[in-house]
C-alpha positions in Angstrom: -66.3 -10.0 45.2 -68.6 -12.6 46.6 -69.1 -14.2 49.9 -70.6 -17.7 49.8 -70.8 -21.0 51.3 -67.7 -23.5 50.7 -68.0 -26.4 48.8 -65.8 -29.5 50.3 -62.9 -28.6 48.1 -63.1 -25.1 49.4 -62.8 -26.5 52.9 -60.0 -28.6 52.1 -58.2 -25.5 50.7 -58.8 -23.6 54.1 -57.6 -26.5 56.0 -54.5 -26.0 54.1 -54.3 -22.6 55.1 -54.8 -23.6 58.7 -51.9 -26.0 58.3 -49.8 -23.3 57.0 -50.5 -21.2 60.2 -49.4 -24.0 62.3 -52.8 -25.1 63.6 -52.1 -28.6 62.7 -55.5 -29.9 61.5 -56.5 -33.7 61.4 -56.0 -35.5 58.1 -59.7 -36.2 57.8 -61.0 -33.0 59.5 -62.9 -31.6 56.3 -65.6 -34.1 55.8 -66.6 -34.2 59.6 -66.4 -30.6 59.9 -68.7 -30.1 56.8 -71.2 -32.5 58.0 -72.0 -30.3 60.9 -73.4 -27.3 58.9 -72.5 -27.2 55.3 -73.9 -23.3 55.1 -71.7 -22.4 58.0 -68.6 -22.4 56.2 -68.0 -19.1 54.4 -65.2 -18.0 52.0 -64.7 -14.6 50.4 -63.7 -14.5 46.7 -62.0 -11.5 45.0 -61.5 -11.8 41.3 -62.1 -15.4 41.5 -59.5 -15.9 44.2 -60.2 -17.2 47.7 -59.0 -14.5 50.2 -60.8 -15.0 53.4 -62.8 -17.7 55.3 -64.5 -18.2 58.5 -66.7 -21.1 59.9 -69.9 -20.4 62.1 -71.5 -23.9 62.4 -75.1 -23.9 63.9 -75.1 -26.9 66.2 -78.5 -26.6 67.5 -81.5 -24.0 67.6 -79.5 -22.2 70.5 -75.8 -22.6 69.9 -73.4 -22.1 67.2 -69.5 -22.1 67.3 -67.0 -19.8 65.4 -63.7 -21.2 63.9 -61.4 -21.4 60.8 -61.1 -17.5 60.8 -58.5 -16.9 58.4 -57.1 -14.5 55.7 -54.4 -15.2 53.3 -51.3 -13.1 54.5 -51.1 -10.9 51.3 -54.7 -9.7 51.7 -54.6 -8.9 55.4 -55.5 -5.5 56.4 -58.0 -4.9 53.7 -61.2 -5.7 55.4 -61.6 -9.2 54.0 -61.6 -10.9 57.2 -64.1 -8.5 58.6 -66.5 -9.3 55.7 -66.7 -13.0 56.3 -66.8 -12.4 60.1 -70.1 -10.4 59.6 -71.3 -12.9 57.4 -70.7 -15.6 59.8 -72.2 -13.9 62.6 -75.5 -13.2 60.5 -75.5 -17.1 59.8 -76.0 -17.8 63.5 -79.0 -15.5 63.7 -79.8 -15.0 67.5 -77.8 -18.1 68.7 -75.0 -18.1 71.4 -71.8 -18.0 69.6 -68.6 -19.7 71.1 -65.1 -19.5 70.2 -61.6 -20.4 71.3 -59.7 -16.9 70.8 -55.9 -16.7 70.4 -54.4 -14.1 72.6 -53.6 -11.5 70.0 -57.3 -11.6 68.9 -59.2 -11.6 72.2 -59.5 -7.8 72.4 -61.2 -7.8 68.9 -63.5 -10.6 70.0 -64.3 -8.6 73.1 -65.4 -5.4 70.9 -67.9 -7.9 69.2 -69.5 -8.7 72.7 -67.6 -12.0 73.0 -67.1 -12.4 76.8 -64.4 -14.7 78.3 -65.7 -17.4 80.4 -62.5 -19.6 80.9 -59.7 -21.1 78.9 -58.6 -23.9 76.6 -55.1 -25.4 77.4 -53.2 -27.3 74.7 -51.2 -30.2 76.3 -48.4 -31.7 74.4 -46.3 -35.2 75.4 -45.5 -38.5 74.4 -47.1 -41.7 75.7 -46.6 -45.4 74.7 -49.6 -47.5 74.0 -50.4 -50.3 76.5 -53.2 -52.8 75.2 -56.3 -53.2 77.5 -58.9 -55.6 77.4 -61.6 -52.9 78.4 -60.7 -50.5 75.7 -62.2 -51.3 72.1 -63.5 -49.4 69.1 -67.0 -47.5 69.5 -69.4 -49.6 67.4 -72.0 -47.8 65.2 -74.9 -48.9 67.5 -73.1 -47.1 70.5 -72.8 -43.6 68.8 -76.2 -42.3 69.9 -75.2 -43.1 73.7 -71.9 -41.3 73.1 -73.7 -38.3 71.4 -76.0 -38.2 74.6 -73.0 -37.8 76.9 -71.5 -35.3 74.5 -74.6 -33.1 74.8 -74.5 -33.2 78.5 -71.0 -32.4 78.8 -70.6 -29.6 76.2 -74.1 -28.3 76.7 -74.6 -28.2 72.9 -76.7 -30.6 70.9 -74.2 -31.0 68.0 -75.6 -34.4 66.7 -74.8 -33.6 63.2 -71.1 -33.1 64.0 -70.7 -35.7 66.5 -72.3 -38.5 64.3 -69.7 -38.0 61.6 -66.7 -37.4 64.2 -67.3 -40.4 66.4 -67.5 -42.8 63.5 -64.2 -44.2 62.4 -62.2 -43.4 59.3 -58.7 -44.3 58.3 -57.3 -41.4 60.5 -59.8 -41.0 63.2 -61.1 -43.4 65.7 -63.4 -43.4 68.7 -62.5 -45.9 71.5 -64.5 -46.8 74.5 -63.8 -48.2 77.9 -66.5 -51.0 78.6 -67.2 -53.5 81.2 -69.5 -55.7 78.9 -72.2 -53.4 77.5 -71.8 -50.5 80.1 -69.6 -47.9 78.5 -67.6 -46.0 81.3 -65.4 -43.6 79.1 -64.9 -42.7 75.6 -62.4 -40.7 73.4 -61.5 -40.0 69.7 -58.2 -40.0 68.5 -57.1 -38.5 65.1 -53.9 -38.1 63.1 -52.9 -34.8 62.3 -50.0 -33.3 60.1 -48.1 -33.6 63.2 -48.7 -36.4 65.7 -52.3 -37.4 67.3 -55.0 -35.1 68.9 -57.3 -36.6 71.2 -60.7 -35.1 71.6 -63.6 -35.4 72.8 -62.3 -37.2 75.9 -65.0 -38.2 78.7 -64.0 -40.3 81.7 -65.7 -39.9 85.1 -62.8 -42.1 86.7 -58.8 -41.9 86.6 -58.5 -45.5 85.9 -60.6 -45.2 82.8 -58.9 -41.8 81.8 -55.7 -43.8 81.9 -56.8 -46.7 79.9 -57.8 -44.3 77.2 -54.7 -42.2 77.2 -52.6 -45.5 76.9 -54.6 -46.7 74.1 -53.7 -44.3 71.3 -54.4 -46.5 68.1 -51.9 -44.2 66.1 -49.2 -44.3 68.6 -45.6 -45.2 67.6 -42.1 -44.3 69.2 -42.0 -40.6 68.2 -45.7 -39.9 68.0 -46.5 -36.5 69.8 -50.1 -36.4 71.3 -52.1 -33.2 71.8 -55.0 -32.8 74.2 -57.2 -29.5 74.4 -58.3 -29.1 78.1 -60.6 -26.6 79.5 -59.1 -24.7 82.5 -61.6 -26.1 85.0 -60.7 -29.8 84.2 -57.8 -29.8 86.8 -57.9 -33.5 87.4 -57.3 -34.2 83.7 -54.6 -31.6 83.7 -52.9 -33.2 86.7 -53.3 -36.5 85.1 -51.7 -35.5 81.9 -49.0 -33.7 83.9 -48.2 -37.0 85.6 -47.5 -38.4 82.1 -45.0 -35.9 81.4 -47.4 -33.7 79.3 -46.8 -29.9 79.2 -49.1 -26.8 78.4 -47.9 -25.4 75.1 -50.6 -23.1 74.0 -53.8 -21.4 75.6 -56.9 -19.9 74.0 -59.7 -17.8 75.8 -63.1 -19.9 75.7 -65.4 -16.7 74.8 -69.2 -16.6 74.2 -71.5 -14.0 72.4 -74.7 -14.7 74.4 -75.5 -16.8 77.3 -72.9 -19.8 77.5 -74.2 -23.3 77.2 -75.2 -25.2 80.5 -73.1 -28.2 80.8 -72.4 -31.0 83.3 -68.6 -31.7 82.4 -67.0 -35.0 83.0 -64.1 -35.3 85.5 -61.7 -35.9 82.9 -62.7 -34.1 79.9 -61.2 -32.8 76.7 -63.0 -30.6 73.8 -63.3 -32.2 70.4 -61.7 -29.2 68.5 -60.8 -25.6 68.7 -62.7 -25.0 65.4 -66.2 -26.5 66.4 -65.9 -26.6 70.2 
């Protein structure tokens, strides 16, 4: 029996477990996740077989985020999940740990001193793409500016993750709304097993938020779009509802320790439920 840090191949395997659970991860998520904190992805092996996993990614000196807490169905109820849980909590040391907890696990998280501070609501809908001359892909030189805004809006300096996440790949693209060199808003779109997820999403004005929503680079006629909005972002929820999006899933945003101090954008969505 061994608990160890995952390799990238291990993480690809665990992302497959997540897909089997209906979590619908992005097609290029694993490499970006891994770049955040390679030591924060833990897997338990029993007789050479992987049985359970968790990620507790240390974003900065004060904040970590927990996700990918999974156990293969045939090994549940045997303590394997709790073993990786304890190892993950230890990896975070004295940092505040955040998570998005599904309803049937929230009582368990509360027993581990996690306190609910809000909710994250997943909206689902379909929306056609409309070209907009103010919307374009983010350039590599603009990534530091976007990271600064991400830090302000989420209260954590997750530069290692954000640098990779905001950089384009075959199945992930970050778009900006810009007036010349002035970036007004930005969002990351990523192809998933089913449809497209958008996040992070940051805009101060409704017109800029609309421009981003209508610029999905992976859109096609039957493409479903998912956006994870924290429950205090009522303006964004209202905008999504106006386009026919419906809430389909809700988690509790919980923290063990003092929650990060953030200045959210008026129209904002989180990056992922796994890394905050």
